[in-house]
N, C-alpha and C positions, 0 to 999 in steps of 0.2 A: 618766529612764526610758529603758531600752535600746531601740535601734532594732529594729524587727521585733516588738516586744511587741504581743501580740494583746489588744486591749481593746475592749469594746463601747462605742459612743458613749452619752453620757448621754441618757436618754430618759424622756419622761413616761409611757411605756408599761410601766415596770418592774413594776408590780403585775399588769398583764395578762400580762407575760412570766412572772412567778412563778406565776400561776395556770395558765398553759398548760403550763409545764415540770412543775409539780407533778402535773397531771392525767396527763401522759405517764409520769412516773416511777411514779405510782400504778399504772398499768396494767402496767408492766414488772415491778415488785416483786410485784404481785398474782398474776401468773402463776406465781410460785414456790410460793405457798401455796394458791391456789384449787383446784388440781388434786387436793390431798390428799383432799378430801371426795367427789370425783367418781370416785375409783379403783374403788370397788365396782361402780358402774354401767358404767364402761368395761370392767371385767372381764367383765361379763355380755354386753356387746355383742360383744366379740372373743374370749371364752372364753380369756383369757390367764392365764398362770401368775403367781405373785407376782413373779418376776424380770422378767417382761415388763411388769408394772405399774410396777415400779421404774424401768424404762427410760423410761417416759413422763415421770417426774420428772427423771431424770438427763440426758436428751437436751437439755432446756432448760438445766439447770444447767451442764453441761459446756461447751456452745458459748458460753453467756453469760460464763462465767469466762474462757475463752480470748480472747474478742473485746474485752474491756473495755479493755485497754491499747492494742492497735493502733488501735481506733476513737477513743480519746481523742487519740492522736497525729494520726490522720487529720483530726480536727476542727481541730487547730491548723494543719495544712497546707492544707486546702481551705476552711476556714471552718466554725465550729461550727454555724451555722444550717443549712447545706447538709447536713452529715452527720447532724445531729440529726433533721431532717425526713425524710431518706432512711431513717434507722433506723426512724422512726415508720411510714413507708410499708411497709417490709419487715415490720415487726411485724404490720401489718394484713393483709398478704397471707398471712403465716404463720398468723395467727388464722383467717382464712377457710378456708384449706386444712386446718387442724387440725379445724375444725368439720365439714368434709365428708369427713374421712378414713374409709376403709373397711377399714382393718386396723391392727394395732398397729404394723407397720413404717412405713406411710405417716404415721401419727400422730407417730411418733418423728422422722421426717425433717422434717415441718413444724414440730414443736416446736423443732427446731434453727434453722429460719428465724426463729421467734419469739425465740430466744435471741440471734441476731445483732442484730435490731432492738432488743430490750430492752437489750442492752449499749451500743448507740449512744446511746440515750436516757439511760441511767443514767450513763454515763461523762462525757457532755457537759453534763448538766443542772446539776450543781453548779458547773461553771466558768461557765456562762451566767448563773446567778443571782448568783454572786460578782462577775462583771464588770458586771452591770446595776445593782447597788446600791452606794451610797457606804458607807464604813465604819460610819457612825453607824447605818445602817438594816440593815446586813448581818446582825446577830445575829437580828433579828426575821424577816428573809427566810429565813435558814437554819433557823430554828425552824419556820416554816411548811412549808418543803421537807422537813424531817426528819419532820414530822407525817405528810406524805403517805407517806413510806417506812414509818414505824412502823405507820400505820393500814392500809396494804396488807398488811403481814406478818401483823398480828394480826387484821385484819378479813377476810382472804381466806376462811377457813372459813365465816363467816356469809354473805358474798355468794355464795360457791360453793354453800352449802347451799340458799339461797333459789332460785337458778337451777336447780340439779339437781332439787330437789323439784317445782318448778313447770314447767320447760321441758325437762328432760333434760340430760345431761352436755354435749352439743354446744353448749349455750347459753353455757357459761363461756368459750368461744372466740369465738363469734359476737357476743357483747356488746361485744367490743373494736372492732367495725367502726364503729358510730355514735359511740362515745366517741373512738376514734382519728381519725375524720373531723373531729370538732369540734376536737380538739387540732391537727390538721394545718392547718385553716383559720386558727385563731387564731395558730398559730406562724408561718405564712406572712405574716400581717399585722403581728404585733407584734414578733417577734424580729428584731433588726437583726444582720446578719452581722458577723463579726469581720474585721479587716484582716489578710488572710493574707500580705501582703507580707513577704518575708524570713523566713517561718516555718521554713525549713529543708528538708532532704531526708529521704526515708524511710531510716531506718537498717535496712537489710535483715537484717544479721546480728543486730542487737539484736532485731528482730521475730521472726526464726527461733528464737533461743535463749529468748526470753521466752515465746513460744507453746509451745515444747517443754517448758519448765519447768512452766508452769501446767497444760498438758494432762496431763503425766505424773503430776503431783501429784494433781490432781482425779480422773483416771481410775483411779489406784491406790486411792484412797479408795472410789470407786464399785465397783471390783472386790471390795474387801474387804467392802463393804456387801452386795452382791448374791450373794456366794459365801461363805456362813458357814463352809464347810469349808476355806477358804483361811486358813492361818496367816500371821502377819505375816512369817514367814521363808520363805513360799512363794516359789519362784523368780520367779513372775510378778509378785508384789507387789514383791519386792526389785529386780527389773529395772527396773520403772517408777520406783521411788524413786531408783535409781542414775542413770537418765537425767535425772531432775529435778535431782539434785545436780550432775551434770556440766554440765547446761544452765545452772544458776545460776552456776557457776564461769566458764564461757565467756562468759556474759552480762556478768558483772562486768568481765572482762578486755576485752571489746569496748567496753563503755560508757566505760571509763576512757581509751580511746585515740582513739575517733572524735571528730571536731570537733562533730558535731551528733547527740548520743546520743538514743536513744528515751526514756530516763529519765536525768535529771540526778542522779547518785548523791550529789551534794553535799547534796541535800535531806535525806538520812538523817544528816547531821551535826547536824541540829536534833533535840534530844532531845524537843521537843514534837511534832514530826512523827512520830517513832518511837513515842512514847507513844500518840498518837492512833490509829495503825495497830494497835498491840497491843490497844488497847481495842476497836477495830472487830472484830478477829479474835476476841477472847474473847466479845464480844457476840454475834457470829454463831454461834460454836461453842456457847456456853452457852444464851443466851436463845432465839435463833431456831431453833437446832437442836432445842431441847427442845420447841418448839411442836408438832413432828411427833408426838411420843410422847404429848403431852397430848391431841391430837386422837384418837389411837388409843385411849387410855384412855376418852375420852368416848363414842366410837362403838362400838368393838369390845367393851368390857367393861361400860360403864354403859348401853348400849343406846339411846343417843340417835340420832336421825336426823341427816342432814347439816345440816338447817336448825337443829335443836335444838343441835347441837354448835357451830355458828357463833354461835348466840344466847348460849351460855354464855361463849364466848370474847370476846363483845362487852364484857364487863367490862374486858378488857385494852384494847380499842380505844377506848373512851370516854375514858379518861385520856389516851391519845395525842392525840386530837383537841383536847381542852381545854387540856392543859398544854404541848404542844409549842411553840406560838407564845410563850407566857409564858416558857418556859425560854430561848428564843432571846433574849428581851429582857433577862433578868437575868443571862445568862451572862457578860457583860462586867463586871458589878458583883461577882458572887460569885467568878468565876474558873472557867475551863473545867475545870481539874484537879479542883477540889473538887466541881463538879457531876457530872462523869463518875464519880468515885470514890463519891460518895454514891449515885448512881443504880445503879451496879453492886452496891453493898452492899445496897441495898434489894431488888434482884433476887435476890441470894444469900439474903436473909432470906425472900423469898417461897417459894423452893423448899424451904428448910429447914422452913418452917411447913407446907407441903404434906406433907413427909416425916413430920412430927410428928403430923399429924392424920389422914392417910389410912389406911384399913383396910378389910378385907372384912367385910360387903358395902359396895361403893363407894357413896358418897352425895355429892351436889353440895355439901352443907353443909361437907364436909371440904375441898373445894377452894377455895371462894369467898374465904376470907381470903388465901390464898396468891396467888390470881389478882389480887386487888386490888393487892397489893404488886408483882406482875409488871407490871401495867398502869402503875403509877406509875413503875417503873423504865424501862420502854420509852418512856414519854413524856418523861422527863428526860434520857435518855442520848444520843440521836442529835444534837440541836442542838449541844451543846458538843464532841462528837467532830468533827463537820464543821467547826465554827468553829476548833477548835484546829489541825486539819490544814491548812485553807486559809490561816489567818493566820500559820502558821509558815514559809511559803514566799514567795518573791518572786511578785509578781502575774503575771509572765510564765510562772511554773511551775504556775499554778492548774490548767491542763488535765491535766498529768502527775499532779499531786497527787490530783486527783479520781479518775483512773483507778486509781491505786495504792490509794487508800482503799477503793474499791469491790472491788478484787481481794482485799484482805485480809479484807473483810467476807464476800465470797462464798466464798472458800476456807475461812474460818472456819465458815460454815454447812455446807459439805460435810464438813469435818473433824468438826464436832459431830454431824451426823446419823449418821456412821459410828461414832464413838467411843461415843456415847450408845446407839446400837443394839446395839453389842457389849456394853456394860455391862448393858443390859436383858436381852439374851439370856443372858449368863453368870449373872446373878442369877436369872433365871427357871429355867434348866436346873438350877442348883445346888439351889435350893429344891424344884423339882419332883422331882428324884431322891431327895432326903431324905424327902419326903412319901410318895412311892410305896413306898419301902422299908417304911414304917410300916403299909402296908395288909397286915397279917399274915393276915387272914382270906380273902384273895384267892388263888386257885390260881396257882402260878408261871407257867404258860402264859398265863393271862389277863392277869396283871400285865405280862408281856413284851409282849403285844399292845397293851395300853394305853400302855405306855411308848413303844413304837415309833410309835404313832399320835400321841401328844402331842408328841413331839420332831419328828416330820415336819411337823407343822402350824406350827411356829414360835410364838413368844410373841405374835405380832401378829394371830392369827386370832380370839382372844377367843370371843365367843358363837357366831360362825360355825362354830367347830370342832365344836360340839355339834348343829349343824343339818345336817351332811353325812351322806350315806347310811351311811358306815362307822361314824360315831359313834352314829347312831340305833340301830344294832344292839345297842348296850350300854345303851340308855335304860331297859330294863326291869329292869336289875340293881339290887339294893338299894344298891350302892355308887356308883351313877351320880351322885347329888347330891354325894356326898363327893368324887368325882373332879373334878366341876365346881368345887367350892369350892377344891380343891387347885390347879387351874389359875389361878383368880383370885388366890389367895394368892401363887402363884409370880410372877405378873406384878406384883403389888404389891411384892414383894421386888425384882424387877428394876428397877421404876420408882424405888424408893428408892435403889438403887445409882446410877442415872443422875442423879437429882437431886443426890446428893452430889457427883458429878463436875461437874455444872453449877455448884454452889456453889464448888468449887475454881477453875474457870475464871474465874468472875466475880470472885473474890477476887484472882486473879492480875492481872486487868485493872484492878481498883481500886488495887492497890498500885503497879502499873506507872505508872498515871496520876499518882498522887501523887508518885512519885519522878522521873519523866521530864518531865512537862509543866511548863513554866515559863511562867506567865502574863505575865511580863515580856517573853518572846519573842513573845507574842501581841499583835497590835494591838488596841487598845480598840475595842469595838463599841457 
């Protein structure tokens, strides 16, 4: 074993450590999805626009993605326990401040603090668990850890719905205080700090270029998402991507020359490590990015409340809770690449089943079979991805590997939300234009007014579009119900476009896993 290798001492508290870390990770990931169902209530409080609402989501996502790699390295330098608990404390402060925010701007700022804390917990949790458990038990431990991640992503709407309906939107942030305090106490008692001796120095240039690369990439995607009038060739989008590419090139040059790099690029010589990260990216872009638009479908078009929406998505969460640990146990026997590929193909089947069955008027019965398949996919996929990535690197590289895996997953989510949103919007607008042209009995002036109103509202307004003052002015017209059905049909068309894209992304992940991941490279668990 190399000198300076950071390894947690063998401890009888490993199951307590796993529980504590899983609880903290659950909170960090929950805050990515729990806000979705609270957005309508937040909009009422601050009278914000749609772009302002999006910024509540993006503030957390952007800071979270940027902070993952630096904080994973900082954990190696200062000790994983210290940085993990510090991140937990920052997350709690950000949660308290978010719950007390009095404007959209202050909420965005405090969500950024949450993002820093969440990144510290997420980036270090995997390495803490990996170091705490011997190889024979690591598969089960990673399965439980992955269940916490998957449950948070899929269960966020339910938990958020319960809290928003019962206590208001501020409760989704304030609930983190008692839970975080419990995790902080348990973490202080149970987690043993790593030996930080000879951990190395801070690679300032590597930190600068990696931060620039991730920020530019994620911010470009956010700009494209929040400004539908920006083309991909818009100079602002192109400039951000150019900065990202240049930052990546400089980052590689720096990391190859410095003695103590922020990221050991030799890790990418392992095809298993590369395959696991591609799988994490496609999982984030496809499955997790798609959850956003399934929530919109349930709330904005099917008329379910926040709580009811979460209850419907519970179908996905239940499988994660039950199958996650089991998957961790069997991953060493079946092989990570087969489990990942099968899980992603099941997810692909799920969205294709939804595409085949869903139609207007929307009914829950059309969605349930696909949701069951998505739940099974979500439950099976996370443990072997984590196991493949962690087992494909040297134990001293676990901290770096954890940070990289989380970056790929998070950038994938950002990429997926943007690309799927564009797909929904393009499909919606195309179908809407075709349908409005067919309204031959409508005067041209009125048709132009309706077209302008519907396009201005965006495809995500749903039922709310027909409840605003301007739309109600048309409610007495004979064609009102026909126009309403036209809007619902257009969103259905857009959703099918997005689901087809999700299927392609998951197929790419499945094929990449089969081709790249080699279980002989992966230590038996």
